[in-house]
C-alpha positions as a Python dict, from the first residue, in 0.01 Angstrom:
ca = {
    (1, 'M'): (0, 0, 0),
    (2, 'L'): (-348, -128, 81),
    (3, 'V'): (-350, 60, 413),
    (4, 'L'): (-254, 382, 237),
    (5, 'A'): (-534, 334, -16),
    (6, 'C'): (-787, 284, 265),
    (7, 'V'): (-671, 599, 443),
    (8, 'V'): (-695, 799, 121),
    (9, 'M'): (-1044, 663, 52),
    (10, 'I'): (-1164, 742, 405),
    (11, 'S'): (-1029, 1096, 397),
    (12, 'A'): (-1169, 1154, 48),
    (13, 'A'): (-1512, 1029, 154),
    (14, 'S'): (-1521, 1239, 472),
    (15, 'P'): (-1740, 1545, 444),
    (16, 'R'): (-1599, 1891, 495),
    (17, 'P'): (-1784, 2019, 802),
    (18, 'T'): (-1751, 2379, 689),
    (19, 'V'): (-1979, 2312, 393),
    (20, 'F'): (-2261, 2205, 622),
    (21, 'I'): (-2199, 2478, 879),
    (22, 'D'): (-2194, 2740, 603),
    (23, 'E'): (-2525, 2599, 480),
    (24, 'M'): (-2679, 2645, 825),
    (25, 'V'): (-2543, 2999, 858),
    (26, 'K'): (-2670, 3098, 512),
    (27, 'A'): (-3015, 2953, 580),
    (28, 'A'): (-3037, 3145, 906),
    (29, 'A'): (-2924, 3466, 735),
    (30, 'A'): (-3197, 3412, 474),
    (31, 'D'): (-3448, 3355, 757),
    (32, 'D'): (-3535, 3018, 600),
    (33, 'L'): (-3622, 2772, 876),
    (34, 'S'): (-3701, 2476, 652),
    (35, 'R'): (-3368, 2518, 473),
    (36, 'F'): (-3194, 2548, 811),
    (37, 'D'): (-3357, 2229, 938),
    (38, 'A'): (-3260, 2047, 620),
    (39, 'A'): (-2900, 2165, 660),
    (40, 'V'): (-2889, 2037, 1018),
    (41, 'E'): (-3029, 1703, 906),
    (42, 'R'): (-2772, 1673, 625),
    (43, 'A'): (-2497, 1753, 875),
    (44, 'R'): (-2632, 1490, 1115),
    (45, 'T'): (-2616, 1232, 837),
    (46, 'A'): (-2272, 1340, 716),
    (47, 'I'): (-2101, 1320, 1054),
    (48, 'D'): (-2136, 943, 1060),
    (49, 'S'): (-1877, 907, 785),
    (50, 'M'): (-1618, 1127, 957),
    (51, 'P'): (-1319, 981, 1137),
    (52, 'L'): (-1296, 1035, 1512),
    (53, 'G'): (-1104, 1341, 1624),
    (54, 'K'): (-1116, 1712, 1687),
    (55, 'A'): (-1280, 1801, 1354),
    (56, 'R'): (-1563, 1555, 1420),
    (57, 'N'): (-1605, 1686, 1776),
    (58, 'N'): (-1631, 2044, 1648),
    (59, 'F'): (-1877, 1933, 1383),
    (60, 'R'): (-2089, 1753, 1644),
    (61, 'R'): (-2088, 2074, 1848),
    (62, 'A'): (-2209, 2266, 1540),
    (63, 'I'): (-2494, 2017, 1496),
    (64, 'T'): (-2590, 2056, 1863),
    (65, 'I'): (-2595, 2433, 1821),
    (66, 'G'): (-2805, 2388, 1508),
    (67, 'D'): (-3053, 2180, 1707),
    (68, 'D'): (-3074, 2452, 1972),
    (69, 'V'): (-3127, 2721, 1709),
    (70, 'S'): (-3398, 2512, 1546),
    (71, 'R'): (-3576, 2455, 1876),
    (72, 'V'): (-3600, 2822, 1969),
    (73, 'W'): (-3680, 2923, 1610),
    (74, 'H'): (-3967, 2673, 1584),
    (75, 'F'): (-4096, 2794, 1918),
    (76, 'A'): (-4080, 3158, 1807),
    (77, 'I'): (-4293, 3096, 1498),
    (78, 'T'): (-4545, 2852, 1645),
    (79, 'D'): (-4617, 2990, 1992),
    (80, 'A'): (-4863, 3278, 2021),
    (81, 'G'): (-4621, 3457, 2254),
    (82, 'G'): (-4316, 3335, 2066),
    (83, 'S'): (-4114, 3651, 2111),
    (84, 'Y'): (-4024, 3524, 2458),
    (85, 'Y'): (-3989, 3177, 2604),
    (86, 'D'): (-4022, 3073, 2966),
    (87, 'E'): (-3985, 2759, 3176),
    (88, 'E'): (-4346, 2659, 3124),
    (89, 'R'): (-4348, 2678, 2745),
    (90, 'L'): (-3990, 2557, 2686),
    (91, 'P'): (-3912, 2351, 2997),
    (92, 'F'): (-3544, 2336, 3096),
    (93, 'Y'): (-3435, 2522, 2781),
    (94, 'Y'): (-3288, 2819, 2968),
    (95, 'D'): (-3103, 2586, 3208),
    (96, 'H'): (-2972, 2386, 2914),
    (97, 'L'): (-2842, 2697, 2738),
    (98, 'V'): (-2680, 2833, 3053),
    (99, 'A'): (-2510, 2499, 3116),
    (100, 'D'): (-2391, 2450, 2757),
    (101, 'Y'): (-2302, 2803, 2646),
    (102, 'R'): (-2067, 3013, 2853),
    (103, 'G'): (-2185, 3371, 2857),
    (104, 'Y'): (-2548, 3301, 2767),
    (105, 'A'): (-2688, 3396, 3110),
    (106, 'R'): (-2502, 3727, 3108),
    (107, 'F'): (-2596, 3795, 2745),
    (108, 'I'): (-2968, 3719, 2773),
    (109, 'A'): (-3013, 3907, 3103),
    (110, 'E'): (-3032, 4233, 2910),
    (111, 'Y'): (-3318, 4099, 2696),
    (112, 'S'): (-3513, 3917, 2969),
    (113, 'V'): (-3833, 4026, 3137),
    (114, 'N'): (-3912, 3955, 3501),
    (115, 'D'): (-4289, 3955, 3548),
    (116, 'H'): (-4346, 3917, 3923),
    (117, 'G'): (-4083, 3646, 3951),
    (118, 'L'): (-4162, 3474, 3622),
    (119, 'M'): (-3873, 3506, 3379),
    (120, 'F'): (-3920, 3545, 3005),
    (121, 'Y'): (-3626, 3520, 2764),
    (122, 'A'): (-3613, 3677, 2419),
    (123, 'T'): (-3619, 3420, 2138),
    (124, 'R'): (-3472, 3641, 1866),
    (125, 'E'): (-3174, 3736, 2079),
    (126, 'T'): (-3130, 3375, 2188),
    (127, 'R'): (-3117, 3271, 1826),
    (128, 'A'): (-2865, 3547, 1748),
    (129, 'F'): (-2645, 3434, 2038),
    (130, 'L'): (-2653, 3073, 1919),
    (131, 'L'): (-2574, 3171, 1561),
    (132, 'K'): (-2265, 3355, 1684),
    (133, 'E'): (-2164, 3035, 1860),
    (134, 'L'): (-2214, 2849, 1533),
    (135, 'E'): (-1997, 3101, 1348),
    (136, 'T'): (-1727, 3058, 1613),
    (137, 'I'): (-1729, 2682, 1552),
    (138, 'R'): (-1708, 2753, 1177),
    (139, 'R'): (-1393, 2961, 1226),
    (140, 'R'): (-1235, 2679, 1429),
    (141, 'S'): (-1316, 2413, 1169),
    (142, 'P'): (-1051, 2313, 916),
}
């Protein structure tokens, strides 16, 4: 009986990841970076109370995507040439996205600029790509 009560308490206390993911998606749709960052931070705090398993792994992936969205979004609004990022201004970011998101290299190629061998990648389109990834995670979450 005691074990059952503990299981019920743990599952009742566990956050629903979709609530936090929805919050991130809505903040992005409203173009509200501070709200988006707050949603990512709330999600980061909430995941600690979740039991191990597939739902937690998906939620962690959503938080990682949120961090990537936040990074490129902050860059876009703070850098004078924020419409595009490159290896100098966001070191290893392109390589990270290519390694972590299947299809990113093919997607962003259409929006990239090659200036005498220096590659520049569109921040707005990068953010849109990442938000689609976040929405995919949302659909997979219980």
